[in-house]
SEVO-418305 format. One line per field, with one value per residue (C-alpha): residue in one letter; x, y, z. Coordinates in steps of 0.1 Angstrom, whole numbers, padded with zeros to 4 digits. Layout:
residuo A,...
px X,...
py Y,...
pz Z,...
REM end
This chain:
residuo X,X,X,X,X,X,X,X,X,X,X,X,X,X,X,X,X,X,X,X,X,X,X,X,X,X,X,X,X,X,X,X,X,X,X,X,X,X,X,X,X,X,X,X,X,X,X,X,X,X,X,X,X,X,X,X,X,X,X,X,X,X,X,X,X,X,X,X,X,X,X,X,X,X,X,X,X,X,X,X,X,X,X,X,X,X,X,X,X,X,X,X,X,X,X,X,X,X,X,X,X,X,X,X,X,X,X,X,X,X,X,X,X,X,X,X,X,X,X,X,X,X,X,X,X,X,X,X,X,X,X,X,X,X,X,X,X,X,X,X,X,X,X,X,X,X,X,X,X,X,X,X,X,X,X,X,X,X,X,X,X,X,X,X,X,X,X,X,X,X,X,X,X,X,X,X,X,X,X,X,X,X,X,X,X,X,X,X,X,X,X,X,X,X,X,X,X,X,X,X,X,X,X,X,X,X,X,X,X,X,X,X,X,X,X,X,X,X,X,X,X,X,X,X,X,X,X,X,X,X,X,X,X,X,X,X,X,X,X,X,X,X,X,X,X,X,X,X,X,X,X,X,X,X,X,X,X,X,X,X,X,X,X,X,X,X,X,X,X,X,X,X,X,X,X,X,X,X,X,X,X,X,X,X,X,X,X,X,X,X,X,X,X,X,X,X,X,X,X,X,X,X,X,X,X,X,X,X,X,X,X,X,X,X,X,X,X,X,X,X,X,X,X,X,X,X,X,X,X,X,X,X,X,X,X,X,X,X,X,X,X,X,X,X,X,X,X,X,X,X,X,X,X,X,X,X,X,X,X,X,X,X,X,X,X,X,X,X,X,X,X,X,X,X,X,X,X,X,X,X,X,X,X,X,X,X,X,X,X,X,X,X,X,X,X,X,X,X,X,X,X,X,X,X,X,X,X,X,X,X,X,X,X,X,X,X,X,X,X,X,X,X,X,X,X,X,X,X,X,X,X,X,X,X,X,X,X,X,X,X,X,X,X,X,X,X,X,X,X,X,X,X,X,X,X,X,X,X,X,X,X,X,X,X,X,X,X,X,X,X,X,X,X,X,X,X,X,X,X,X,X,X,X,X,X,X,X,X,X,X,X,X,X,X,X,X,X,X,X,X,X,X,X,X,X,X,X,X,X,X,X,X,X,X,X,X,X,X,X,X,X,X,X,X,X,X,X,X,X,X,X,X,X,X,X,X,X,X,X,X,X,X,X,X,X,X,X,X,X,X,X,X,X,X,X,X,X,X,X,X,X,X,X,X,X,X,X,X,X,X,X,X,X,X,X,X,X,X,X,X,X,X,X,X,X,X,X,X,X,X,X,X,X,X,X,X,X,X,X,X,X,X,X,X,X,X,X,X,X,X,X,X,X,X,X,X,X,X,X,X,X,X,X,X,X,X,X,X,X,X,X,X,X,X,X,X,X,X,X,X,X,X,X,X,X,X,X,X,X,X,X,X,X,X,X,X,X,X,X,X,X,X,X,X,X,X,X,X,X,X,X,X,X,X,X,X,X,X,X,X,X,X,X,X,X,X,X,X,X,X,X,X,X,X,X,X,X,X,X,X,X,X,X,X,X,X,X,X,X,X,X,X,X,X,X,X,X,X,X,X,X,X,X,X,X,X,X,X,X,X,X,X,X,X,X,X,X,X,X,X,X,X,X,X,X,X,X,X,X,X,X,X,X,X,X,X,X,X,X,X,X,X,X,X,X,X,X,X,X,X,X,X,X,X,X,X,X,X,X,X,X,X,X,X,X,X,X,X,X,X,X,X,X,X,X,X,X,X,X,X,X,X,X,X,X,X,X,X,X,X,X,X,X,X,X,X,X,X,X,X,X,X,X,X,X,X,X,X,X,X,X,X,X,X,X,X,X,X,X,X,X,X,X,X,X,X,X,X,X,X,X,X,X,X,X,X,X,X,X,X,X,X,X,X,X,X,X,X,X,X,X,X,X,X,X,X,X,X,X,X,X,X,X,X,X,X,X,X,X,X,X,X,X,X,X,X,X,X,X,X,X,X,X,X,X,X,X,X,X,X,X,X,X,X,X,X,X,X,X,X,X,X,X,X,X,X,X,X,X,X,X,X,X,X,X,X,X,X,X,X,X,X,X,X,X,X,X,X,X,X,X,X,X,X,X,X,X,X,X,X,X,X,X,X,X,X,X,X,X,X,X,X,X,X,X,X,X,X,X,X,X,X,X,X,X,X,X,X,X,X,X,X,X,X,X,X,X,X,X,X,X,X,X,X,X,X,X,X,X,X,X,X,X,X,X,X,X,X,X,X,X,X,X,X,X,X,X,X,X,X,X,X,X,X,X,X,X,X,X,X,X,X
px 0895,0911,0888,0897,0883,0881,0900,0882,0889,0878,0854,0870,0852,0863,0891,0908,0915,0955,0976,0953,0972,0949,0958,0960,0935,0964,0993,0982,1009,1004,1003,1002,0967,0968,0961,0962,0996,0990,0996,0964,0943,0914,0921,0899,0901,0918,0949,0946,0955,0977,0986,0964,0972,0992,0966,0970,0993,0976,0962,0984,0975,0964,0986,0983,0989,1019,1048,1071,1106,1125,1142,1109,1093,1056,1037,1019,0987,0995,1016,0986,0958,0977,0982,0944,0936,0960,0945,0905,0896,0901,0862,0869,0898,0876,0851,0865,0838,0822,0793,0811,0840,0817,0801,0827,0835,0802,0795,0833,0819,0786,0798,0810,0824,0799,0830,0811,0818,0785,0780,0769,0740,0747,0725,0728,0714,0698,0692,0729,0761,0755,0715,0725,0749,0729,0706,0733,0750,0731,0740,0705,0678,0679,0689,0704,0734,0763,0794,0820,0842,0884,0896,0868,0858,0834,0798,0802,0785,0807,0781,0803,0841,0855,0874,0910,0926,0942,0987,0997,1024,1030,1059,1053,1044,1012,1001,1012,0968,0956,0924,0889,0863,0848,0812,0785,0778,0743,0732,0738,0734,0765,0783,0801,0808,0795,0786,0759,0743,0741,0722,0699,0692,0685,0662,0646,0642,0631,0605,0588,0576,0553,0529,0518,0523,0494,0471,0462,0421,0412,0433,0427,0434,0450,0414,0393,0401,0403,0440,0456,0488,0519,0540,0558,0569,0607,0610,0623,0630,0605,0626,0626,0591,0590,0559,0557,0551,0516,0502,0496,0526,0537,0576,0593,0624,0636,0661,0668,0635,0620,0579,0556,0518,0490,0490,0451,0458,0496,0476,0475,0512,0514,0553,0586,0619,0648,0685,0696,0740,0760,0771,0809,0803,0785,0817,0838,0816,0818,0853,0854,0838,0799,0769,0760,0728,0716,0748,0758,0725,0721,0699,0679,0691,0682,0659,0654,0636,0662,0640,0602,0608,0633,0648,0680,0689,0717,0723,0745,0752,0769,0793,0803,0773,0766,0740,0714,0694,0653,0629,0599,0582,0599,0607,0638,0672,0698,0725,0754,0766,0779,0800,0778,0811,0794,0765,0753,0765,0785,0771,0727,0732,0749,0731,0721,0702,0703,0678,0681,0685,0682,0696,0726,0722,0736,0741,0754,0769,0808,0828,0848,0836,0852,0823,0851,0846,0816,0808,0786,0789,0776,0780,0782,0799,0817,0820,0812,0825,0831,0836,0871,0881,0883,0862,0855,0833,0818,0827,0811,0775,0740,0724,0687,0674,0682,0665,0664,0657,0649,0656,0630,0616,0614,0643,0661,0699,0696,0711,0716,0692,0708,0707,0704,0713,0701,0720,0732,0769,0796,0800,0833,0823,0814,0830,0815,0820,0807,0801,0776,0756,0743,0720,0730,0717,0743,0743,0759,0748,0736,0764,0791,0816,0852,0885,0906,0936,0920,0895,0899,0867,0856,0826,0833,0798,0797,0785,0769,0749,0731,0695,0678,0646,0638,0612,0629,0601,0611,0642,0638,0663,0663,0699,0692,0679,0653,0638,0630,0598,0594,0563,0556,0515,0496,0495,0531,0551,0583,0588,0590,0605,0596,0623,0617,0638,0648,0670,0705,0698,0662,0653,0625,0608,0604,0603,0596,0587,0603,0591,0611,0615,0636,0642,0660,0686,0689,0695,0723,0738,0745,0740,0758,0789,0818,0834,0868,0892,0919,0951,0952,0984,0993,0972,0939,0913,0885,0855,0852,0838,0858,0855,0871,0873,0853,0866,0848,0832,0816,0830,0801,0775,0761,0777,0739,0741,0766,0787,0791,0789,0825,0836,0832,0812,0815,0826,0864,0875,0862,0903,0924,0916,0882,0883,0907,0882,0858,0881,0889,0855,0832,0807,0787,0781,0742,0719,0690,0656,0627,0590,0580,0608,0589,0585,0549,0546,0562,0556,0564,0564,0570,0599,0597,0613,0594,0572,0550,0528,0501,0483,0442,0419,0390,0351,0359,0391,0412,0442,0458,0494,0485,0513,0516,0542,0557,0567,0594,0563,0542,0519,0504,0503,0480,0483,0476,0484,0457,0461,0495,0487,0493,0461,0464,0436,0441,0469,0463,0487,0501,0518,0501,0534,0556,0577,0594,0581,0609,0599,0567,0551,0524,0502,0480,0459,0430,0415,0428,0446,0466,0500,0523,0546,0574,0585,0605,0577,0554,0542,0508,0484,0463,0435,0441,0413,0385,0357,0334,0339,0327,0286,0276,0278,0298,0321,0327,0333,0350,0375,0387,0402,0403,0394,0362,0329,0294,0265,0229,0213,0229,0234,0270,0304,0319,0353,0351,0353,0373,0344,0326,0314,0299,0264,0233,0243,0278,0289,0329,0340,0379,0373,0357,0325,0292,0262,0257,0250,0210,0202,0204,0180,0201,0180,0182,0191,0165,0187,0171,0194,0193,0188,0224,0243,0270,0263,0288,0270,0295,0301,0312,0339,0367,0377,0413,0404,0371,0357,0331,0300,0275,0241,0214,0180,0200,0224,0262,0276,0313,0323,0342,0331,0323,0289,0300,0337,0350,0360,0394,0376,0346,0325,0303,0300,0275,0279,0251,0222,0193,0156,0171,0193,0163,0168,0179,0218,0233,0269,0280,0308,0326,0354,0370,0376,0390,0377,0341,0324,0307,0289,0270,0250,0275,0251,0214,0208,0173,0180,0160,0162,0139,0137,0132,0111,0129,0111,0126,0120,0140,0178,0163,0166,0187,0223,0247,0283,0308,0349,0365,0348,0322,0281,0264,0227,0202,0165,0150,0118,0109,0075,0083,0066,0052,0042,0043,0072,0053,0071,0085,0063,0086,0108,0091,0103,0133,0148,0178,0211,0224,0239,0221,0184,0174,0133,0120,0107,0143,0169,0209,0220,0258,0268,0271,0257,0282,0264,0291,0291,0306,0285,0253,0269,0271,0235,0230,0208,0216,0246,0248,0277,0295,0275,0292,0327,0319,0311,0334,0362,0350,0355,0391,0399,0382,0404,0437,0432,0424,0455,0476,0456,0470,0504,0511,0517,0506,0507,0525,0495,0476,0500,0497,0459,0466,0488,0464,0436,0455,0473,0440,0429,0434,0456,0460,0486,0512,0533,0571,0581,0600,0620,0634,0663,0675,0674,0694,0721,0727,0724,0754,0772,0770,0785,0816,0822,0824,0851,0872,0876,0880,0844,0820,0791,0763,0732,0710,0689,0662,0671,0649,0677,0669,0661,0625,0638,0660,0627,0615,0643,0643,0619,0607,0607,0576,0574,0581,0609,0625,0623,0630,0659,0671,0674,0695,0722,0741,0738,0764,0752,0717,0712,0700,0666,0656,0651,0686,0708,0729,0727,0745,0743,0788,0781,0792,0829,0834,0824,0845,0872,0872
py 0400,0375,0361,0347,0310,0300,0273,0239,0204,0182,0154,0128,0106,0127,0127,0154,0153,0143,0171,0196,0214,0216,0232,0220,0231,0224,0236,0256,0239,0228,0190,0170,0147,0118,0082,0066,0044,0009,0019,0043,0020,0007,-0024,-0044,-0039,-0066,-0051,-0044,-0073,-0059,-0027,0000,0005,0038,0067,0075,0111,0144,0167,0198,0224,0252,0281,0304,0279,0266,0279,0302,0309,0329,0348,0354,0385,0395,0429,0442,0439,0401,0397,0415,0395,0357,0372,0377,0340,0322,0333,0317,0278,0249,0246,0283,0277,0247,0273,0293,0313,0345,0334,0312,0330,0367,0339,0327,0362,0376,0344,0362,0393,0377,0347,0352,0319,0312,0283,0261,0254,0270,0304,0330,0351,0386,0415,0437,0408,0385,0359,0347,0342,0305,0318,0353,0334,0307,0335,0355,0328,0300,0279,0256,0254,0253,0218,0211,0188,0191,0177,0184,0212,0205,0215,0206,0176,0152,0161,0198,0221,0239,0269,0261,0261,0238,0248,0238,0271,0278,0283,0311,0294,0299,0271,0238,0220,0239,0227,0188,0180,0163,0177,0157,0154,0183,0194,0187,0215,0232,0267,0294,0333,0350,0380,0409,0420,0414,0454,0456,0419,0424,0462,0442,0415,0441,0461,0423,0418,0452,0454,0419,0446,0461,0430,0425,0464,0476,0504,0534,0528,0565,0594,0630,0658,0686,0708,0677,0673,0700,0705,0731,0746,0772,0790,0821,0846,0844,0808,0778,0744,0731,0701,0695,0692,0682,0675,0689,0667,0674,0671,0705,0722,0717,0729,0736,0743,0762,0782,0807,0802,0784,0782,0778,0761,0751,0714,0709,0743,0744,0778,0792,0804,0810,0820,0828,0830,0837,0829,0846,0847,0883,0892,0886,0850,0857,0866,0843,0816,0826,0830,0791,0788,0780,0803,0835,0828,0790,0776,0804,0805,0787,0758,0746,0704,0697,0705,0683,0688,0697,0710,0710,0754,0750,0735,0723,0739,0734,0746,0751,0790,0789,0765,0765,0747,0763,0755,0775,0768,0783,0794,0782,0807,0840,0820,0840,0818,0826,0829,0811,0797,0764,0750,0725,0701,0669,0678,0695,0693,0712,0719,0716,0690,0664,0634,0636,0623,0632,0619,0632,0607,0623,0657,0642,0646,0614,0625,0607,0636,0646,0665,0685,0708,0686,0655,0638,0621,0609,0604,0587,0614,0618,0649,0653,0673,0646,0614,0628,0594,0593,0562,0555,0570,0543,0524,0494,0514,0541,0540,0567,0571,0587,0589,0583,0580,0574,0564,0552,0518,0518,0483,0468,0468,0437,0428,0394,0400,0446,0454,0490,0513,0515,0538,0527,0542,0536,0546,0534,0530,0518,0480,0470,0430,0425,0434,0450,0471,0502,0511,0487,0500,0483,0497,0492,0491,0504,0503,0515,0515,0548,0538,0534,0555,0546,0525,0532,0528,0511,0527,0559,0582,0560,0533,0500,0488,0499,0472,0475,0451,0439,0453,0427,0433,0419,0392,0361,0351,0377,0385,0422,0432,0467,0480,0517,0528,0559,0565,0543,0547,0529,0521,0518,0514,0495,0457,0457,0428,0448,0483,0478,0489,0502,0512,0521,0511,0517,0501,0510,0511,0523,0529,0516,0535,0508,0511,0489,0493,0459,0457,0443,0431,0447,0410,0401,0429,0423,0387,0399,0420,0400,0359,0365,0357,0384,0395,0401,0411,0396,0403,0385,0379,0414,0437,0427,0433,0403,0403,0371,0353,0350,0309,0316,0321,0350,0370,0374,0397,0397,0424,0456,0440,0464,0458,0440,0415,0388,0413,0430,0397,0391,0423,0444,0474,0498,0498,0510,0476,0460,0438,0455,0421,0426,0462,0454,0430,0456,0480,0452,0436,0463,0443,0413,0390,0377,0399,0412,0400,0412,0403,0372,0375,0397,0434,0447,0464,0471,0502,0506,0539,0558,0560,0561,0591,0590,0567,0569,0543,0544,0512,0519,0493,0481,0479,0444,0448,0438,0459,0475,0494,0520,0528,0568,0567,0598,0599,0623,0636,0654,0624,0604,0571,0556,0518,0487,0447,0429,0387,0386,0412,0451,0472,0508,0528,0557,0587,0623,0655,0672,0695,0717,0713,0680,0690,0653,0652,0655,0649,0635,0640,0613,0628,0601,0615,0604,0640,0642,0624,0643,0638,0665,0668,0694,0708,0731,0758,0751,0727,0706,0692,0663,0638,0603,0596,0619,0592,0618,0618,0583,0591,0551,0515,0501,0524,0526,0493,0487,0515,0491,0515,0507,0549,0542,0532,0532,0547,0529,0562,0591,0572,0588,0569,0584,0584,0553,0564,0545,0541,0524,0486,0463,0470,0466,0504,0503,0481,0480,0448,0448,0418,0441,0423,0445,0421,0440,0468,0481,0487,0519,0537,0561,0592,0598,0627,0632,0651,0659,0659,0670,0644,0638,0653,0637,0635,0629,0610,0611,0588,0600,0571,0573,0538,0528,0493,0488,0481,0506,0491,0505,0494,0507,0496,0463,0456,0459,0487,0477,0514,0507,0517,0542,0545,0551,0551,0557,0593,0587,0553,0565,0586,0574,0589,0588,0598,0606,0601,0591,0586,0545,0559,0572,0552,0544,0541,0530,0531,0500,0498,0460,0460,0427,0419,0387,0365,0387,0414,0438,0457,0495,0518,0549,0568,0568,0583,0589,0601,0619,0624,0650,0660,0698,0719,0742,0771,0804,0798,0766,0793,0809,0778,0784,0773,0767,0776,0750,0751,0774,0790,0759,0758,0728,0733,0715,0717,0734,0718,0747,0758,0778,0793,0770,0736,0721,0692,0668,0656,0622,0597,0578,0546,0514,0491,0472,0445,0460,0442,0413,0432,0461,0474,0506,0517,0498,0529,0544,0532,0549,0567,0570,0592,0628,0653,0667,0679,0682,0721,0719,0699,0721,0748,0742,0730,0766,0790,0820,0834,0868,0870,0849,0873,0906,0889,0884,0918,0929,0908,0922,0960,0951,0935,0967,0991,0972,0968,1008,1016,0995,1011,1048,1034,1017,0988,0959,0935,0941,0939,0960,0989,0986,0992,1015,1039,1032,1043,1074,1082,1078,1112,1148,1169,1208,1220,1241,1267,1264,1287,1313,1282,1277,1296,1286,1251,1257,1272,1244,1223,1248,1242,1211,1205,1223,1210,1177,1194,1195,1162,1154,1142,1149,1172,1154,1171,1177,1152,1155,1124,1134,1140,1177,1204,1224,1255,1242,1228,1259,1279,1258,1243,1209,1192,1170,1128,1124,1146,1127,1098,1105,1123,1091,1066,1089,1085,1055,1031,1043,1078,1072,1077,1049,1062,1044,1016,1002,0974,0976,0946,0960,0997,0998,0989,1025,1022,0990,1011,1042,1016,1008
pz 0475,0499,0526,0559,0573,0608,0619,0625,0627,0601,0618,0619,0592,0564,0550,0533,0492,0485,0486,0503,0531,0564,0597,0629,0653,0684,0670,0637,0622,0581,0578,0543,0544,0523,0526,0560,0572,0582,0615,0616,0609,0627,0650,0637,0595,0578,0556,0521,0505,0474,0468,0449,0416,0413,0399,0365,0360,0367,0338,0334,0354,0339,0323,0344,0376,0366,0383,0372,0365,0385,0366,0345,0347,0330,0323,0349,0336,0328,0362,0380,0359,0369,0410,0409,0396,0414,0448,0430,0448,0426,0418,0400,0385,0368,0357,0337,0320,0330,0346,0372,0381,0392,0411,0432,0439,0448,0470,0486,0493,0508,0527,0555,0582,0617,0632,0600,0570,0562,0549,0571,0562,0560,0580,0547,0526,0532,0513,0528,0504,0484,0480,0463,0444,0430,0418,0403,0388,0382,0412,0409,0429,0467,0478,0445,0450,0430,0431,0456,0445,0446,0480,0500,0521,0513,0516,0521,0494,0467,0481,0518,0511,0541,0572,0554,0549,0515,0515,0508,0490,0452,0445,0428,0458,0452,0420,0427,0437,0414,0398,0402,0375,0359,0376,0355,0333,0333,0313,0332,0332,0318,0342,0325,0358,0394,0401,0372,0376,0414,0404,0383,0406,0437,0408,0410,0445,0452,0423,0439,0466,0446,0443,0483,0492,0508,0501,0522,0519,0520,0510,0525,0508,0529,0522,0529,0563,0595,0605,0626,0615,0634,0620,0626,0588,0589,0609,0594,0601,0631,0635,0674,0687,0733,0755,0779,0812,0817,0781,0776,0759,0730,0724,0693,0685,0652,0632,0663,0678,0707,0712,0732,0722,0732,0728,0725,0695,0686,0663,0695,0702,0741,0745,0721,0725,0702,0704,0676,0660,0666,0637,0646,0648,0611,0598,0611,0601,0566,0566,0574,0533,0556,0537,0557,0547,0556,0574,0597,0619,0650,0648,0678,0678,0713,0734,0766,0800,0827,0857,0861,0852,0826,0795,0782,0749,0721,0691,0659,0667,0635,0637,0674,0694,0725,0749,0775,0798,0790,0822,0810,0837,0820,0794,0784,0779,0810,0789,0802,0768,0779,0749,0734,0717,0722,0729,0690,0658,0643,0606,0609,0583,0603,0625,0657,0691,0724,0756,0792,0819,0853,0848,0825,0790,0769,0732,0695,0673,0657,0681,0653,0627,0603,0610,0609,0644,0655,0691,0718,0751,0787,0793,0837,0860,0876,0858,0819,0796,0753,0729,0718,0687,0663,0633,0652,0679,0655,0613,0599,0619,0610,0644,0644,0683,0716,0746,0784,0793,0832,0855,0860,0904,0899,0881,0895,0888,0897,0867,0858,0837,0804,0770,0741,0701,0673,0641,0604,0600,0574,0579,0594,0587,0553,0522,0491,0458,0479,0513,0527,0554,0586,0610,0651,0680,0709,0744,0776,0814,0835,0864,0838,0853,0829,0837,0857,0841,0804,0790,0814,0809,0782,0777,0800,0789,0749,0726,0694,0671,0644,0635,0608,0589,0560,0547,0537,0514,0492,0496,0503,0529,0541,0556,0565,0595,0593,0626,0663,0685,0720,0732,0764,0772,0801,0791,0775,0794,0784,0753,0719,0694,0657,0637,0597,0577,0539,0516,0505,0469,0472,0436,0440,0468,0493,0535,0559,0593,0617,0653,0682,0717,0745,0758,0723,0721,0760,0748,0723,0748,0776,0755,0725,0709,0700,0670,0667,0637,0624,0595,0566,0548,0566,0550,0553,0585,0582,0612,0628,0653,0683,0702,0728,0766,0779,0810,0839,0846,0813,0788,0778,0807,0840,0873,0889,0915,0906,0900,0937,0951,0933,0945,0912,0927,0898,0863,0883,0899,0869,0856,0826,0812,0808,0799,0770,0759,0753,0736,0709,0709,0707,0679,0686,0661,0670,0654,0668,0649,0643,0656,0637,0619,0595,0592,0603,0573,0534,0514,0478,0458,0484,0517,0550,0575,0610,0632,0663,0678,0696,0712,0716,0727,0705,0713,0718,0738,0716,0718,0684,0676,0653,0631,0624,0598,0580,0544,0522,0499,0533,0540,0569,0570,0596,0596,0618,0616,0615,0618,0599,0572,0574,0567,0557,0574,0555,0546,0551,0534,0562,0541,0510,0496,0493,0520,0541,0578,0592,0630,0650,0679,0696,0725,0738,0761,0770,0761,0734,0710,0688,0660,0658,0623,0625,0587,0571,0566,0601,0622,0617,0644,0627,0651,0653,0635,0608,0619,0610,0574,0573,0561,0555,0588,0562,0554,0593,0593,0559,0574,0601,0627,0660,0671,0650,0661,0644,0666,0661,0675,0660,0626,0628,0627,0661,0676,0702,0741,0770,0784,0755,0758,0735,0730,0703,0701,0693,0659,0652,0633,0628,0603,0584,0588,0572,0585,0617,0599,0590,0559,0545,0519,0495,0476,0440,0421,0389,0356,0322,0294,0258,0228,0217,0247,0265,0305,0333,0365,0394,0422,0452,0460,0488,0492,0479,0476,0462,0426,0411,0391,0376,0364,0342,0355,0373,0343,0353,0324,0306,0306,0269,0237,0218,0241,0279,0294,0330,0341,0372,0377,0387,0373,0341,0307,0285,0255,0224,0244,0229,0247,0254,0281,0304,0334,0368,0365,0398,0414,0431,0456,0457,0483,0494,0528,0539,0515,0517,0494,0509,0481,0489,0474,0469,0439,0423,0391,0371,0341,0312,0279,0263,0222,0228,0204,0176,0190,0196,0236,0232,0229,0262,0279,0314,0314,0335,0338,0332,0330,0304,0285,0284,0290,0303,0285,0312,0306,0335,0358,0358,0340,0308,0283,0254,0257,0298,0302,0316,0352,0347,0366,0395,0376,0384,0413,0409,0432,0452,0443,0471,0501,0492,0508,0487,0482,0454,0439,0438,0416,0418,0392,0396,0362,0373,0348,0316,0284,0256,0256,0222,0205,0218,0208,0171,0167,0181,0154,0174,0149,0153,0173,0134,0111,0133,0132,0092,0083,0111,0087,0054,0062,0070,0037,0020,0041,0033,-0003,-0007,0014,-0009,-0038,-0023,-0015,-0050,-0032,-0056,-0082,-0112,-0131,-0106,-0107,-0147,-0141,-0120,-0140,-0172,-0154,-0137,-0173,-0195,-0173,-0194,-0184,-0187,-0210,-0189,-0206,-0202,-0226,-0200,-0188,-0223,-0222,-0188,-0196,-0230,-0208,-0185,-0219,-0230,-0193,-0189,-0227,-0223,-0189,-0208,-0236,-0212,-0199,-0238,-0236,-0263,-0258,-0239,-0233,-0197,-0187,-0160,-0136,-0111,-0083,-0091,-0061,-0067,-0075,-0104,-0119,-0112,-0128,-0162,-0186,-0177,-0208,-0219,-0215,-0253,-0252,-0221,-0238,-0275,-0261,-0237,-0271,-0285,-0258,-0250,-0230,-0206,-0198,-0187,-0158,-0133,-0123,-0161,-0172,-0189,-0189,-0162,-0138,-0109,-0093,-0093,-0132,-0141,-0123,-0143,-0180,-0171,-0167,-0200
REM end
């Protein structure tokens, strides 16, 4: 890739290398840089005593730098390779290894001059070109010195290219330059391709975030907390939420419907209005290749307050966007059917944003059916405006948010209100192997009326700048904007802008939240440098900083008191020079940096989608910004910044299914603070805090929730009211100090188990930041080995119970907060193992059903027949652990009751079921053997035995004399038939295939006669049903053929 470098004068005390071509900043003409002539020496410098020796002849240049004869042609690939290598700088020529080659290529991708010899850190990768190249190409540690690269002035690092512009001449003069000594070689990592190395480096950098990403302290499942839900059958995509001005009604825009819900309980539906698509429009939409069931519907995308009695509603309307007015009194559409082109997207999947300012709709969306023309427009009856259709203005943007920033009444410059748009677009100032996304913030003035001749009906105040959200110390960069929230609260001098970001190569699920002051963005637009596009080598366009003179009035500025004093009362009176400058320079060179130059929150293994922020006051009067962030898994994270660290208070599962949170809305009224979340399936209402879920004082304090405080009088964790003041009855320590909490007494649970069984002792520990410690008789247990095991990192399993396992078990929660360790008792268990006597009464002990078909055998504490069981005495007093106050006779046993049902069942003496199954199996086997004997389905030995038994029985002899005559006649007929065919007469045989009538009409020979007669026949005349020497059934054909 080609790079364009800004022109800059070399320092007076720096000399360019011999033979280098430099550019004059005055005339932009090349001039040869060489040793000074005598007339150029200083006045006090003596003349050289003798001319220096001529330098040694330069070494021959590499083969690919040698001048090529005009008539010599190269093959296609070789020509391209040679042409690409000729563009490499001299230091890349010397470093011919793959690692050095790609290192300089990556420098060209990332680095951009900033009017000096230093690289400018790109927004997409905050580490900068040289820093990233140092990591990818082993350029050495930060600050390490390397010899100056060829073609650079002395004192310049090899990563910072000099202001000398490379000439494009490829003739012999370009190679008549002295090559310095090669730089010192260092071990380096060889890279096969820039993309592979870059992806590996980014994966390594993103993986570093896992180490410091905070975890939610408590995770609330959907069934554990009380949440209000709203869902209308057959309606989906609840993606637009709007709160009424009096904070009592919540308006929900869904697919083909608008609902009015109670803001205090969204399950109460007040009104509903449906806006469906006609069948004709659905048919036309389907003819355009869209889905009739999913896309050719009316998705509500704009829901803005128009007046106190009407809402302005726009929908996709089967790819024919339309807008209408909704009467809040009757809650019906007025049927105006305004054209929604430029106000609402065509496709429900396209990005959009809108804001209503003084009855005029400002929107950012696509302007055509294909979505290829993005637009930021103002829909007004007297002065509609829009952006210029050019890539420098908007380059494939994804709109996120829009809001109006009112001018302060006491403003010194008397400026105008501004409307801010936040979006992510493809970068035009950086080049990369793929489309590099950059987060942007754009600003337009509310009083803009367009230009008189230039920029007619176009914005004359449109400017945009980069948003930086990165962590420089860990080289983490987040360049995709997901959502924005503007915080306005009492006590704030200016609005604070909160943004949710994710990396473009987000293969590890990283997300970050950055906060910006509005004054920082205003300073970039009012005082920052502009960028301009420059054509390099007549084919490529580069964006560089503009260092020339800026027209007056300042391009892109709102009309203020200074402009009015210069007779510029509106944008229509601005000079064409200013308007043309705005048209060509919409991009600012300066970037908007976050507060403290770092993110407020970074989280791994999750993608943040939405954010709302509430400012609340703690018990000590400190103000905290509480962030409610929605995720793509349907959860809500509540986080707060505490002394340069982020603390995620809790995580709440809003939806039963893990569906993304599409929109968030905050109701910060003191009467009831709620967070509303919309998704594809419905709307959920959640309170800002679940204070009642914290059962103990230490748990309430360790939560570090500014909404909650512990009340000594009621011994409960309650919500902090605005009228509450610091007192002895309320305890809240945002530092997590639990020393003020009173001593707690924990009651124990007593369990009885059978000898040799298994017990599970439960510990209801909710904190994800705490470590569970089990103790037995005040001695810490190691849950390893064959005796103990942890289940779910909390519950304790004890195997092969014996009398020595009887005693007191405690579950302790150890949580570390700011170099402090808070220890509290979570559960106590007293375990007693009994040896049961082997009596018939033992089988009648009560049993408790467990999971599946397993049975938990437990000794009952009630009196049973037989020897009475003695009630165990209370455990002996034992000292409580440090920092935990317990009753001396009470010991915590944290292991829940778990019995090994399989083991207990095998030891049972009741085998009646087993005997029944054995007898049933035996009877079935006898039946099966009898049936096989009857049918003859037995082995050959068994069949011989069966035939011997059956043949051994005497049978009465039958008199078949009456049938002898008929048998003889049959034999005579068969013999005559064979003689007619030229063969010998054959006796008639009983083959077993005669019918019953034939058998009755003839004499049936005895078995002895049949066997004797068959033995006398030749082999070819024997039937198939007798034992013979035939191997195959079709062997007769072969014999007959003979």
